matplotlib code that plots the C-alpha trace (Angstrom):
import matplotlib.pyplot as plt

x = [0.0, 1.4, 0.3, 1.5, 1.2, 1.5, 1.6, 1.6, 0.0, 1.3, 1.1, 4.8, 4.5, 3.5, 5.7, 5.8, 6.7, 6.9, 5.5, 4.9, 5.0, 3.6, 3.0, -0.1, -0.7, -2.8, -1.4, -2.6, -5.0, -2.2, -2.4, 1.0, 2.2, 5.7, 6.8, 9.1, 9.3, 12.0, 12.0, 14.2, 12.5, 12.9, 13.5, 11.7, 10.7, 7.9, 6.3, 3.3, 1.4, -2.1, -2.9, -6.4, -6.3, -6.0, -2.4, -0.2, 3.5, 4.6, 8.1, 9.4, 12.4, 13.1, 16.1, 15.6, 16.4, 18.2, 14.8, 13.2, 12.0, 14.1, 10.9, 10.6, 14.3, 14.5, 11.9, 13.9, 15.7, 12.4, 12.8, 16.2, 19.3, 19.4, 21.2, 24.6, 23.0, 21.1, 17.8, 15.1, 13.5, 10.1, 8.8, 5.3, 3.5, 0.0, -3.6, -6.4]
y = [0.0, 3.5, 6.8, 9.3, 13.0, 12.3, 15.4, 15.8, 18.9, 19.9, 23.1, 23.6, 23.4, 21.1, 18.2, 16.8, 13.2, 12.0, 8.5, 6.1, 2.5, -0.2, -3.9, -5.3, -9.0, -11.3, -14.7, -17.0, -14.3, -11.7, -8.5, -7.1, -4.0, -2.9, 0.1, 3.0, 6.6, 8.8, 12.5, 15.6, 16.2, 12.7, 9.0, 6.4, 2.7, 1.2, -2.2, -3.2, -6.4, -6.9, -10.3, -11.8, -11.3, -7.5, -7.2, -5.1, -4.2, -1.2, -0.2, 2.7, 4.9, 8.1, 10.2, 14.0, 15.2, 18.4, 20.1, 19.4, 22.9, 24.4, 24.8, 21.0, 20.2, 22.3, 19.9, 16.7, 17.2, 16.0, 12.6, 11.9, 11.1, 9.3, 6.0, 5.7, 5.8, 9.1, 7.3, 8.2, 4.9, 4.1, 0.7, 0.3, -2.8, -3.1, -4.2, -2.4]
z = [0.0, -0.9, 0.7, -1.8, -1.1, 2.6, 4.8, 8.6, 9.9, 13.3, 15.5, 14.8, 11.0, 8.1, 6.9, 3.4, 4.2, 0.6, -0.2, 2.7, 1.6, 3.8, 3.5, 5.4, 6.1, 8.2, 9.2, 12.0, 13.4, 13.6, 11.5, 10.7, 9.0, 8.0, 6.1, 5.4, 4.3, 3.0, 2.3, 2.8, 6.2, 7.6, 7.0, 8.9, 9.3, 11.3, 12.1, 14.1, 15.0, 16.4, 17.9, 18.1, 21.9, 21.3, 22.3, 20.1, 19.5, 17.6, 16.7, 14.7, 14.2, 12.4, 11.4, 11.0, 7.5, 6.4, 5.6, 9.0, 10.1, 13.0, 15.1, 15.1, 15.3, 18.5, 20.1, 19.5, 22.8, 24.5, 22.8, 24.4, 22.5, 19.1, 18.8, 17.1, 13.7, 14.5, 14.9, 17.4, 18.3, 19.7, 21.0, 22.5, 23.6, 25.2, 24.9, 23.1]

ax = plt.figure().add_subplot(projection="3d")
ax.plot(x, y, z, "-o")
ax.set_aspect("equal")
plt.show()
């Protein structure tokens, strides 16, 4: 699945994310999605699963690009430090 013309509208500014490409599947009662995105404002990858018992796992990372607006770049400090490859990572597990 491709989301072309993807934009994120935020209070700090709008982001043109470029195409977001995702693969969605369902195997053994588990819905899975993986994907990526690459633009001058950011590069990212993500994955998520949803089990039949309503538990989920979501992981993602992003690297700020050269064209990320300064108003947003200044807020990155609230996310902690990026890893050795410059990625800000997220990992969330839970139940719906």
